[in-house]
C-alpha positions as CSV (number, residue, x, y, z in Angstrom):
1,M,111.9,108.4,114.7
2,H,111.9,112.1,115.4
3,T,114.1,115.0,114.3
4,T,114.4,118.6,115.3
5,V,111.4,119.3,113.1
6,S,109.4,118.3,116.2
7,D,110.9,117.1,119.5
8,G,114.0,115.1,118.5
9,V,117.6,116.3,119.1
10,W,119.1,115.2,115.8
11,K,118.7,117.3,112.7
12,R,117.4,115.4,109.7
13,E,120.9,115.2,108.1
14,E,122.3,113.6,111.3
15,L,119.6,111.0,111.2
16,F,120.2,110.3,107.5
17,D,123.9,109.8,108.2
18,Y,123.1,107.3,111.0
19,L,120.7,105.4,108.7
20,R,123.3,105.1,106.0
21,E,125.9,103.8,108.4
22,G,123.5,101.4,110.1
23,G,122.3,99.7,106.9
24,F,118.6,99.8,107.9
25,E,116.2,97.9,105.7
26,A,113.4,100.4,106.2
27,F,112.8,103.5,108.2
28,S,110.2,106.2,108.9
29,I,110.5,109.7,110.3
30,T,107.4,110.5,112.3
31,D,107.7,114.0,113.6
32,H,104.7,115.4,115.5
33,D,102.1,117.1,113.3
34,A,104.6,117.9,110.5
35,I,106.4,116.3,107.5
36,D,109.1,119.0,107.2
37,A,111.8,116.4,107.4
38,Y,110.8,115.2,104.0
39,P,111.7,114.6,101.2
40,V,114.6,112.3,102.1
41,P,117.9,112.1,100.0
42,V,117.7,110.1,96.8
43,D,119.9,107.3,98.1
44,L,117.5,106.6,101.0
45,V,114.2,106.9,99.1
46,E,113.7,103.2,98.5
47,R,114.0,102.4,102.2
48,C,111.7,105.2,103.4
49,I,108.2,104.9,104.6
50,P,106.9,108.4,104.9
51,G,105.2,109.0,108.2
52,I,103.8,111.5,110.8
53,E,102.8,111.2,114.4
54,V,99.5,112.9,115.2
55,D,98.4,113.9,118.8
56,T,94.6,113.2,119.2
57,K,92.1,112.8,121.9
58,C,89.8,109.7,122.4
59,N,87.2,109.5,125.1
60,G,88.9,112.5,126.8
61,V,92.4,111.0,126.9
62,T,95.5,111.4,124.7
63,A,95.8,109.0,121.8
64,R,98.7,109.2,119.4
65,L,98.4,107.9,115.8
66,L,101.1,107.1,113.4
67,C,100.0,107.9,109.8
68,Y,102.1,106.2,107.1
69,G,102.1,107.1,103.4
70,I,101.4,110.9,103.3
71,R,103.6,112.6,100.7
72,T,102.1,115.9,99.8
73,P,101.8,119.0,102.0
74,D,98.3,119.8,100.8
75,A,96.9,116.5,102.1
76,P,93.7,117.0,104.1
77,L,95.3,115.8,107.4
78,L,98.3,118.2,107.1
79,Q,96.0,121.1,106.3
80,R,94.1,120.5,109.6
81,L,97.3,120.0,111.6
82,R,98.7,123.4,110.8
83,A,96.1,124.8,113.2
84,Q,97.1,122.2,115.9
85,R,100.8,123.4,115.6
86,A,99.7,126.9,116.4
87,A,97.8,125.6,119.4
88,R,101.0,124.0,120.7
89,K,102.6,127.4,121.2
90,V,99.6,128.7,123.1
91,R,99.7,125.6,125.3
92,M,103.4,126.0,125.9
93,E,102.9,129.6,127.1
94,E,100.2,128.3,129.5
95,I,102.5,125.6,130.9
96,I,105.3,128.1,131.4
97,A,102.9,130.4,133.3
98,Q,101.9,127.5,135.6
99,L,105.6,126.8,136.3
100,R,106.4,130.4,137.0
101,R,103.5,130.6,139.4
102,R,105.2,127.7,141.2
103,G,108.5,129.6,141.4
104,V,110.2,127.9,138.4
105,D,112.5,130.3,136.5
106,I,111.8,129.4,132.9
107,S,110.7,131.4,129.8
108,L,109.3,130.7,126.3
109,H,112.7,131.9,125.0
110,D,114.4,129.1,126.9
111,V,112.1,126.5,125.3
112,E,112.3,128.0,121.8
113,R,116.1,127.8,122.0
114,Q,115.8,124.1,122.6
115,A,113.3,123.8,119.8
116,D,115.6,125.7,117.4
117,A,113.9,125.3,114.0
118,A,111.2,122.8,115.0
119,A,107.8,123.1,113.3
120,S,106.0,122.7,116.6
121,L,106.8,123.1,120.3
122,G,106.5,120.0,122.5
123,R,107.0,119.1,126.2
124,P,110.4,117.4,125.5
125,H,111.7,120.9,124.4
126,L,110.5,122.3,127.8
127,A,112.0,119.4,129.7
128,R,115.4,120.0,128.1
129,A,115.1,123.7,128.9
130,L,114.4,122.8,132.6
131,V,117.5,120.6,132.6
132,E,119.6,123.5,131.2
133,R,118.2,125.9,133.8
134,G,119.1,123.4,136.6
135,V,115.5,123.0,137.7
136,V,115.8,119.2,137.3
137,A,118.6,116.8,136.6
138,T,117.1,114.9,133.7
139,V,114.4,115.1,131.1
140,Q,112.6,112.2,132.8
141,E,112.6,114.0,136.1
142,A,111.0,117.1,134.4
143,F,108.2,114.9,133.3
144,D,107.8,112.9,136.5
145,R,107.8,116.0,138.7
146,L,106.2,118.7,136.6
147,I,104.9,118.2,133.1
148,A,103.6,114.7,132.7
149,D,99.9,114.3,132.1
150,E,99.4,114.2,135.9
151,G,102.1,116.7,136.7
152,D,101.6,119.9,138.6
153,A,102.0,122.1,135.6
154,Y,100.3,120.0,133.0
155,V,98.1,121.8,130.5
156,S,96.1,119.7,127.9
157,L,96.5,120.4,124.2
158,D,93.4,121.1,122.2
159,R,93.9,118.0,120.0
160,L,92.0,116.6,117.1
161,E,89.4,114.0,117.9
162,S,90.8,110.6,117.0
163,A,88.0,109.7,114.7
164,E,88.4,112.9,112.8
165,A,92.1,112.4,112.5
166,I,91.6,108.9,111.2
167,R,89.1,110.1,108.6
168,L,91.4,112.9,107.4
169,A,94.3,110.4,107.3
170,H,92.4,108.1,105.1
171,E,91.4,111.0,102.9
172,S,95.1,111.7,102.7
173,K,95.7,108.1,101.6
174,A,97.5,107.0,104.8
175,I,97.5,103.8,106.9
176,V,96.8,104.7,110.5
177,S,98.5,102.8,113.3
178,I,97.7,103.3,117.0
179,A,101.0,104.5,118.5
180,H,102.4,102.9,121.7
181,P,99.0,101.6,122.9
182,T,100.5,100.7,126.3
183,R,100.2,104.4,127.1
184,L,96.5,104.6,126.6
185,K,94.7,105.0,129.9
186,S,92.0,102.5,129.2
187,A,91.3,99.4,127.1
188,A,88.1,101.1,126.0
189,S,90.2,103.7,124.2
190,L,91.9,100.9,122.2
191,D,88.6,99.5,121.1
192,A,87.3,103.0,120.3
193,L,90.3,103.7,118.0
194,R,89.9,100.4,116.2
195,E,86.2,101.0,115.8
196,A,87.0,104.5,114.4
197,G,88.9,102.9,111.6
198,A,92.5,102.5,112.7
199,D,94.3,100.1,110.4
200,A,97.1,98.9,112.6
201,M,98.7,99.1,116.1
202,E,102.2,99.5,117.2
203,V,103.3,96.3,118.8
204,V,107.1,96.8,119.0
205,H,108.0,99.9,121.1
206,P,110.5,100.6,123.9
207,T,107.7,100.6,126.4
208,A,106.6,97.0,125.5
209,D,108.6,94.0,126.7
210,E,108.3,90.6,125.0
211,A,105.3,89.6,127.1
212,L,103.5,92.8,126.3
213,R,104.3,92.5,122.6
214,S,102.8,89.1,122.6
215,E,99.7,90.4,124.3
216,L,99.4,93.3,121.8
217,S,99.9,91.0,118.9
218,G,97.2,88.8,120.4
219,Y,94.8,91.7,120.2
220,A,95.8,92.9,116.7
221,E,95.5,89.6,114.8
222,P,91.8,88.6,115.6
223,H,90.7,92.2,115.1
224,G,92.3,92.4,111.6
225,L,94.8,95.0,112.5
226,L,98.2,95.3,110.9
227,E,101.2,95.4,113.3
228,T,103.8,98.1,113.2
229,G,106.9,98.9,115.3
230,G,109.5,101.5,116.0
231,S,112.2,102.8,118.3
232,D,110.3,106.1,118.8
233,F,113.7,107.7,118.8
234,H,114.1,111.2,120.2
235,A,117.6,111.5,121.6
236,P,120.5,109.1,122.0
237,S,121.3,107.7,125.4
238,P,123.2,104.6,126.7
239,G,121.6,101.5,125.1
240,Y,119.1,103.5,123.1
241,A,119.4,104.4,119.5
242,P,117.3,104.3,116.3
243,G,116.5,100.8,115.1
244,I,114.5,97.7,116.0
245,S,114.4,94.0,115.0
246,Y,111.1,93.0,113.6
247,Q,109.6,89.7,112.3
248,S,109.9,89.9,108.5
249,S,106.5,88.3,107.7
250,V,104.7,90.9,109.9
251,F,106.6,93.7,108.3
252,E,106.0,92.4,104.8
253,R,102.3,92.2,105.5
254,F,102.3,95.9,106.4
255,I,104.3,96.8,103.3
256,T,102.0,94.8,101.1
257,N,99.0,96.8,102.4
258,L,100.9,100.0,102.0
259,T,101.9,99.4,98.4
260,G,98.7,97.7,97.5
261,R,96.9,101.0,98.3
262,R,99.4,102.8,96.2
263,Y,100.6,104.9,99.1
264,L,104.3,104.5,98.1
265,L,106.0,105.9,95.0
């Protein structure tokens, strides 16, 4: 799940209230490139799996990694990500320049207002700003027409190489899961991430229906990968809120590995 620390719309306190009311067995906040939403309140600590989502590049394409278990701000991965957060602002300025050249009336100030106190700027902030300015009707339209990876105004982010991110995550005592693998542009990228040392892959995700979940699980098991899942929550919408159902035995295997490596308190 994401908060306003990165590109979510709920502040950490709003998300904590929702988690309390919903009675979740476990949760993880995985903001992009930052753990500023932590620590969580004392009453939620026992259910919390600390996490972070890291934007990387693998074979020239975007690959996002979920790193679970990092608790200290001086962890090697977090030290490296501070430079990546700075690069996000430069990239945002370049995207805005592309849009303005195409006649779109948008500014960095518009985007920063959407980001509020976020630790890093992301495209969802820009998409919401475009909606507010009346350029598009929805966030999805902003991506589809303008700022998706193949969009007219897309500018790539100077991301960490996946193998380096995985190495730094392991040095930071984290388990690394390949985030929403359905979004990878090639099967070769999935193999490359596994060979680079990824420990798990995200099987349950809003982009994966039951058939696809079965296919992903069929890849994970013979390759010795743990299975993870999440709602990848950014903003509430009809029929979409934090929380997923997950097979208890699969989840317990993940937790056993996490606690066995002493990555939890």
